[in-house]
ZAPA-157423 format. One record per atom (N, C-alpha, C): residue in three letters; x, y, z. Coordinates in steps of 0.001 Angstrom, whole numbers, plus 500000, padded with zeros to 6 digits. Example, Ala and Ser with C-alpha at 12.3 -4.5 7.8 and 13.67 -1.06 7.14 Angstrom:
ZAPA-157423
ALA513190494310507800
ALA512300495500507800
ALA513200496700507800
SER512850497750507080
SER513670498940507140
SER512900500030507870
This chain:
ZAPA-157423
MET834575406541953718
MET834482407879953146
MET833483408720953931
LYS833870409917954286
LYS833018410787955072
LYS832028411528954188
THR830898411893954782
THR829866412622954059
THR830120414112954154
LEU829395414875953361
LEU829500416338953439
LEU829118416848954817
GLN828082416240955416
GLN827642416684956729
GLN828748416507957763
GLN829431415380957703
GLN830522415149958633
GLN831678416131958406
LEU832004416374957148
LEU833079417292956843
LEU832743418726957238
SER831470419109957109
SER831079420471957485
SER831253420700958974
GLN831089419653959764
GLN831263419785961209
GLN832730419788961607
GLU833546419071960841
GLU834969418986961190
GLU835758420219960766
GLN835291420888959689
GLN835999422055959143
GLN837497421769958956
PRO837841420820958117
PRO839254420434957944
PRO840025421451957113
LEU841340421355957193
LEU842260422099956340
LEU843112421072955602
TRP842948420996954281
TRP843649420006953488
TRP844809420636952732
SER845857419862952554
SER846862420234951571
SER846267420042950191
LEU846912420535949153
LEU846382420442947806
LEU846190418987947392
GLU847153418142947706
GLU847056416737947327
GLU845932416033948096
GLU845816416331949396
GLU844739415734950184
GLU843381416209949687
PHE843301417482949338
PHE842045418053948853
PHE841587417354947574
ALA842513417151946632
ALA842161416483945380
ALA841695415060945633
GLN842292414375946583
GLN841901412998946890
GLN840494412946947455
VAL840185413811948420
VAL838844413850949016
VAL837810414226947953
LEU838147415172947117
LEU837241415616946066
LEU836889414472945120
ASN837880413728944681
ASN837631412621943747
ASN836822411505944388
GLU836948411335945701
GLU836157410323946383
GLU834676410695946432
LEU834379411994946570
LEU833001412451946703
LEU832310412716945376
LEU833080413005944342
LEU832497413419943066
LEU831424412482942521
PRO831600411150942529
PRO830579410287941939
PRO829194410459942538
GLN829106410930943780
GLN827804411115944410
GLN827026412288943818
PHE827724413231943213
PHE827087414480942796
PHE827053414670941285
LEU827650413750940533
LEU827588413833939084
LEU826402413026938578
PRO825744413493937529
PRO824633412715936960
PRO825094411322936553
GLU824219410357936732
GLU824578408981936388
GLU824573408751934886
ARG823780409555934152
ARG823766409403932711
ARG825093409891932129
GLN825319409609930864
GLN826542410026930180
GLN826627411546930178
SER827696412104930670
SER827825413557930750
SER828104414143929371
HIS827849415447929249
HIS828059416130927968
HIS829535416445927734
SER830327416409928777
SER831736416721928631
SER832555415658929346
ARG833481415058928650
ARG834318414039929277
ARG835181414631930373
ARG835462415924930276
ARG836304416562931296
ARG835690416457932684
SER834346416488932747
SER833695416452934050
SER833820415089934710
ARG834134414028933921
ARG834283412687934466
ARG835721412374934856
GLU836664413163934367
GLU838053412900934673
GLU838352413270936124
GLU839300412561936697
GLU839703412873938062
GLU840331414264938124
VAL840105414918939253
VAL840659416252939463
VAL842058416113940043
ASN843023416782939427
ASN844385416757939942
ASN844748418130940508
PRO845815418227941282
PRO846187419507941880
PRO846354420632940862
ARG846870420307939709
ARG847062421339938692
ARG845732421960938262
LEU844695421138938138
LEU843382421648937737
LEU842774422514938832
VAL842978422146940083
VAL842473422960941196
VAL843102424344941151
ARG844417424392940948
ARG845105425686940864
ARG844608426484939670
HIS844323425796938570
HIS843827426481937377
HIS842471427134937647
TYR841561426392938283
TYR840246426963938590
TYR840375428181939505
ALA841267428089940488
ALA841453429218941386
ALA842000430431940632
SER842929430206939701
SER843493431324938936
SER842475431951938002
GLN841448431180937606
GLN840392431681936733
GLN839262432350937506
GLY839377432401938829
GLY838341433027939639
GLY837102432188939817
LEU837212430879939585
LEU836058430001939727
LEU835836429553941164
LEU836852429650942015
LEU836698429322943413
LEU837597430232944239
ASP837367430237945535
ASP838120431121946425
ASP839601430773946410
GLU840402431774946675
GLU841831431525946844
GLU842049430664948086
PRO842999429757948067
PRO843237428908949250
PRO843772429728950422
LEU843589429183951609
LEU844160429811952795
LEU845664429541952839
LYS846352430297953639
LYS847791430123953793
LYS848111429655955205
GLN848898428607955311
GLN849382428109956584
GLN850907428055956465
GLY851527429137956907
GLY852945429292956622
GLY853107429582955135
ARG853876428744954466
ARG854052428888953015
ARG853192427890952233
GLU852416427110952949
GLU851619426070952305
GLU850176426539952100
ALA849597426149950977
ALA848193426426950698
ALA847321425382951388
ARG846190425834951922
ARG845257424945952599
ARG843844425148952032
TYR843143424053951850
TYR841809424075951261
TYR840787423629952296
THR839605424246952267
THR838598424079953289
THR837349423380952749
TYR836407423207953648
TYR835111422636953261
TYR834425423485952207
ARG834563424808952286
ARG833954425675951272
ARG834568425432949895
HIS835882425264949829
HIS836525424948948558
HIS835995423627947996
LEU835738422681948895
LEU835209421384948451
LEU833831421557947817
LEU832956422340948450
LEU831634422594947882
LEU831750423265946527
GLN832646424223946420
GLN832795424943945159
GLN833265424012944043
MET834233423175944333
MET834751422284943308
MET833729421229942910
LEU832981420712943871
LEU831938419749943539
LEU830888420370942634
LEU830513421612942916
LEU829501422273942091
LEU830046422588940707
ILE831287423013940628
ILE831899423303939315
ILE831868422055938441
ARG832289420932938998
ARG832310419708938204
ARG830911419239937847
ARG829960419462938747
ARG828569419111938447
ARG828045419962937290
LEU828301421250937317
LEU827795422139936275
LEU828467421846934932
LEU829725421503934953
LEU830398421118933713
LEU829755419873933115
SER829367418936933969
SER828724417723933479
SER827345418000932903
GLU826723419109933325
GLU825408419496932810
GLU825514420306931526
GLY826727420575931062
GLY826896421291929807
GLY827207422760929947
PHE827394423248931162
PHE827743424654931347
PHE829240424857931096
GLY829586425993930536
GLY830977426315930284
GLY831585427080931453
THR832909427029931556
THR833577427714932649
THR833350429224932602
SER833157429778931401
SER832921431216931301
SER831623431618931980
ALA830637430716931985
ALA829358431012932634
ALA829447430901934142
LEU830505430250934645
LEU830637430019936076
LEU831468431067936782
GLN832152431895936034
GLN833028432889936653
GLN832204433814937534
SER832629433957938757
SER832022434780939813
SER830698434212940313
PHE830171433152939688
PHE828907432572940153
PHE829116431750941412
VAL830049430817941368
VAL830267429910942489
VAL830806430653943704
VAL831732431579943496
VAL832339432277944626
VAL831349433211945311
ALA830267433595944614
ALA829295434508945194
ALA828288433795946094
LYS828254432472946066
LYS827275431708946832
LYS827786431425948243
THR826848431403949185
THR827191430997950551
THR827315429479950605
ASN827859428973951707
ASN827965427526951850
ASN826594426848951802
THR825606427469952422
THR824252426906952413
THR823701426840951000
GLU823936427885950215
GLU823469427893948834
GLU824191426840947993
LEU825493426690948226
LEU826252425676947508
LEU825741424280947834
GLU825458424020949103
GLU824924422721949494
GLU823572422462948843
SER822720423493948792
SER821406423330948169
SER821523423048946681
LEU822431423737946016
LEU822632423502944589
LEU823120422087944324
LEU824006421593945168
LEU824525420234944982
LEU823459419184945240
GLN822545419467946151
GLN821537418490946517
GLN820252418640945725
GLY820244419562944751
GLY819084419688943880
GLY817991420556944411
GLY818266421370945442
GLY817219422196946024
GLY817027423539945348
VAL817883423895944403
VAL817808425201943751
VAL817941425002942261
GLN817117425698941506
GLN817208425634940053
GLN818195426701939560
LEU818997426340938569
LEU820007427245938057
LEU819463428064936901
SER820027429227936704
SER819615430095935599
SER820837430557934814
LEU821710429574934497
LEU822903429873933733
LEU822703429436932284
GLU823498429985931398
GLU823431429603929992
GLU824398428445929752
PRO823926427295929287
PRO824843426193928978
PRO825763426546927811
ALA826923425888927808
ALA827855426112926712
ALA827332425488925428
ASN826537424437925544
ASN825978423746924386
ASN824697424459923940
PRO824624425021922728
PRO823411425731922291
PRO822175424858922313
ALA822325423555922031
ALA821162422667922053
ALA820597422563923459
LEU821480422501924463
LEU821017422452925843
LEU820311423745926219
ALA820844424855925768
ALA820214426143926065
ALA818800426184925502
PHE818623425683924280
PHE817286425681923669
PHE816342424771924447
LEU816818423586924832
LEU815976422662925569
LEU815564423235926918
GLN816491423925927583
GLN816145424537928865
GLN815118425635928678
GLN815236426372927581
GLN814281427447927329
GLN812891426874927096
VAL812817425790926310
VAL811522425162926051
VAL810953424570927328
LYS811810423931928105
LYS811357423287929333
LYS810834424312930326
GLY811426425501930322
GLY811026426520931279
GLY809741427226930935
ARG809232427009929730
ARG807995427686929348
ARG806816427063930065
SER805903427895930512
SER804674427423931134
SER803515428195930562
PRO802380427561930399
PRO801231428269929834
PRO800835429439930707
THR800638430579930102
THR800278431768930845
THR798767431834931011
ALA798340432231932190
ALA796918432345932463
ALA796349433529931728
PRO795148433408931164
PRO794554434525930446
PRO794281435688931378
ALA794547436878930865
ALA794329438066931683
ALA792844438301931853
HIS792466438795933042
HIS791069439079933283
HIS790676440351932553
PRO789509440380931904
PRO789072441603931245
PRO788690442650932263
PRO788627443901931861
PRO788201444953932780
PRO786848444623933368
ALA786603445175934561
ALA785374444859935275
ALA784138445215934485
ASN784200446341933724
ASN783014446761932982
ASN782758445928931737
GLN783691445029931403
GLN783497444164930247
GLN783248442712930617
ARG783230442426931896
ARG783050441031932314
ARG781584440639932208
ARG781363439419931765
ARG780012438878931674
ARG779785437932932833
ILE778726438164933548
ILE778406437334934710
ILE777318436359934314
SER777619435081934375
SER776646434068934009
SER775805433702935209
PRO774519433476935002
PRO773661433070936122
PRO774072431688936608
PRO773935431438937892
PRO774309430112938424
PRO773419429021937865
SER774019427901937572
SER773266426770937037
SER772533426067938166
GLN771317425653937913
GLN770523424985938933
GLN770611423468938819
ASN771060422984937656
ASN771000421552937407
ASN772348420861937400
ILE773447421632937335
ILE774776421025937260
ILE775251420715938670
PRO775528419472938982
PRO775972419135940352
PRO777368419674940600
ARG777614420032941853
ARG778938420510942260
ARG779869419321942436
VAL781084419477941969
VAL782083418406942083
VAL783105418834943120
SER783301418023944114
SER784263418372945162
SER785674418305944612
GLU786581419040945264
GLU787973419063944801
GLU788581417675944844
ALA788151416872945807
ALA788756415539945954
ALA788401414630944795
THR787249414903944118
THR786820414021943038
THR787096414594941662
GLN787737415772941577
GLN788050416343940288
GLN789105415490939580
PRO788980415304938277
PRO789969414468937565
PRO791350415091937584
ILE792362414235937657
ILE793739414713937624
ILE794064415153936212
PRO794749416290936036
PRO795068416756934680
PRO795787415696933871
GLU795651415798932557
GLU796215414790931683
GLU797738414800931665
ASP798343415888932114
ASP799801415955932088
ASP800426415346933337
TRP799669414553934069
TRP800190413832935230
TRP800333412352934888
LYS801397411740935379
LYS801589410300935235
LYS801496409660936614
HIS801042408415936640
HIS800834407725937893
HIS801718406483937954
LEU802463406357939015
LEU803320405185939222
LEU802851404471940483
GLU802502403197940347
GLU802100402414941515
GLU803350401800942132
ILE803673402206943344
ILE804856401710944036
ILE804520400425944792
LEU803414400472945534
LEU802914399324946284
LEU801399399324946154
PRO800746398223946451
PRO799271398250946466
PRO798766399328947420
GLY798026400269946882
GLY797518401365947694
GLY798438402564947782
LEU799602402502947140
LEU800548403610947198
LEU800938404005945781
GLU800590405213945387
GLU800916405747944067
GLU801718407033944204
ILE802530407302943190
ILE803214408590943073
ILE802728409237941793
HIS802328410490941893
HIS801872411239940726
HIS802987412183940279
LEU803330412124939017
LEU804401412931938458
LEU803827413881937418
ARG804055415170937602
ARG803635416141936594
ARG804671416163935480
SER804218416508934278
SER805088416408933105
SER806296417335933191
ASP806222418401933981
ASP807346419336934051
ASP808241419086935258
VAL808087417930935913
VAL808892417646937088
VAL810354417446936690
THR811268417886937541
THR812699417663937335
THR813127416504938217
LEU813456415392937614
LEU813823414205938356
LEU815294414244938766
PRO815641413628939875
PRO817043413625940316
PRO817919412847939351
THR819145413328939180
THR820056412679938247
THR821306412133938920
SER821644412636940092
SER822834412174940774
SER822447411282941953
PRO823338410408942402
PRO823034409562943568
PRO822635410361944801
GLN823270411515945032
GLN822924412332946187
GLN821504412871946075
GLU821111413344944897
GLU819760413844944703
GLU818736412721944855
GLN819055411531944376
GLN818152410400944515
GLN817954410033945979
GLU819042410060946736
GLU818943409769948175
GLU818095410817948872
ASN818253412085948490
ASN817436413143949098
ASN815966412937948812
LEU815630412515947576
LEU814231412270947220
LEU813661411119948034
VAL814418410047948173
VAL813947408904948953
VAL813660409316950389
GLN814564410087950981
GLN814366410532952359
GLN813151411441952484
ALA812932412295951474
ALA811760413184951515
ALA810467412383951467
ILE810426411322950642
ILE809239410476950553
ILE809010409748951869
ILE810082409231952448
ILE809955408509953723
ILE809419409437954809
GLN809946410657954857
GLN809480411603955869
GLN808007411941955675
ALA807587412093954410
ALA806172412388954138
ALA805282411236954563
LEU805714410000954326
LEU804933408841954727
LEU804873408713956247
LEU805981408981956920
LEU805993408916958386
LEU805088409985958993
ALA805026411140958315
ALA804159412207958825
ALA802691411788958768
LEU802331410987957757
LEU800952410483957666
LEU800682409448958745
ARG801687408642959035
ARG801491407561960001
ARG801564408065961438
TYR802439409045961660
TYR802604409579963011
TYR802388411088962982
PRO801148411551962850
PRO800902412985962759
PRO801221413677964092
């Protein structure tokens, strides 16, 4: 099975049946491993469903080669993202004109977890959870200059370097190897699909290599 990177270089033209076959082979890499919110997102994609999405404006119209429809790498990205978003609880009504407006680079980033989405899920419970998750404590506003109180510098309190400051309580620590820890903040978004997990592993490896070979 070829990867997205290989397909992007080849720029193939698939018939509808070939397109559905390639799509179903790649889908497991981009769907969350946990139980999806919609069984439809786990079902195999058939040619009829591809035509339905195109008629609903969810993806670009296919190219024409004589009288035959042909599907491209861009159509593949669009369909992978549509199925991924359905598995996350988004409804097709929220996706109309969203996927077709994205460039190929943006579609690739969305599939690989590099971009956060701002769509409304079809499930109201998911919408509420996303709203709560997106909240962050707001920093207090500074008072006007004429109302600020300036405290005299303390002579007895030792200065604490940034390196020795305690890690906030909302961080968790995972020991991977002796001498190697990963710190996770409570609001971190962890990868859910095999492709996102692979991207995270590669990012960690690159960061470690950068320390070893500056």
